[in-house]
N, C-alpha and C positions, 0 to 999 in steps of 0.2 A: 504490500501498497504506498503511494506517495502522502507526504507531507511536508508541510511549508513551514520555514521558521520562520517567522517574524520577526527579526532583530529590533527595538526600537530603545534608543536612549538620548539622554538632553546634549543637544549637539554645543549649548553653550558650556556645556563640563566637557563636555569631550574635546571641545576647541583649547581648555585650559590646559589637559593632559599634555607633559615636554614632548616633542615630535616623534623622540626616539623610541617612546611607547608607544606614540600611535602605531610607528611605524613595527613593531614588535609586534601591536594585536595583527597585523593587516597581515603578517607573515605565518602568524600562527596560525589565523582562518584561511591561507589559502596551504597549507601543510595540512589543514583538517580537509581542504575539502579531496588533499590527491588522498590522504587516506580514504577517504569514504569512493573515492576509487576506484581504488583497490579492493576494496570490499565489494565492490558494484551498488554501493547505497547514492554516490552520485549522482545528479541532474541538474543539476545545475545551480549557482548562487553568484551576490554582486552588493559591492556596497549599493547603495544610494545619494544621488546629490545632493545638495541639503533643501531643506524645505523649502525655502525663499524659493528654488526652482521649479518647483511646483506648480500646475495649472490645474483646476477644477474645473469640470466640465459636468452639470445639469440641462435637462432636458426637460421642460417643463410646459403642459399645453403644446407641445411640437415644436417649441423655439429652445433652440439653445441658451446656455450664458455662459460663459466661458470668464473664471476669475484664476487673478495671478495669487499664490502663494498658498498658504496651509491650507487643508479642512478646516478645521479648528483650532485651537488653543489648547494645548497639552503641556505637560510637563515632560516625556519624550516624544521625538519624534520620531516614524521610519525609518532606519538607517539602513536598512538593508535585507537579504532575505538569504536563503538556505533552502533548496527542493530536495527531498531525499528519499529511496526508501527504504522503508521500513518496516520491519512482518508486524510489529505491532504500537501500540501507543506509547509502551513502554521506553523500545527500541530507542523512537523519537526525540522522549523525551532525555537520553541518555546522549543522544547526540547534541541536545541542545545545550545539555551541562558542558557540554565541551567547547562549545562558542562563544570568543572567546570579548561578544560583546553583552554577555549573562553577569560576567564581572560588576561595569558598570552601569548593565540598565535589565533589559528583562526581556525574554525570545518569549514571545509566545505559539504555542503549537495547535498547528494545523491540519486536520486531515482532508486533503484532496476527495471532491467527490467527482468519482469516474464518470463520465459519460461517452456516447458512441456518438461517433459521425463528424471528431473536429479532424482536423487535419494533420497529415501526421501518424495515425492510427497504426 
């Protein structure tokens, strides 16, 4: 089963972490991806650009509304994700515990709903 691990942390606090420590966290995340690839659990992962680069799109009454910036004010922002194959929720949680972002924020573990008819199936 596939799980999406959503990494959230406070961007302001993250920017105050020394550059060397941030680079070490990125390196650790890349190593985790290689480890998961070796066990055939890796599907995809990526950090996200800062929240200020976000664009929100809503369609109401057939009319699109495009808004620059974050969807809502929160203490933690979506910082990145890992898409993994895990045999069950417990295994996905064990993977999430290894994500460096869990030490400075949170990692939300969400199962992916499998549906048919999508491209690349």
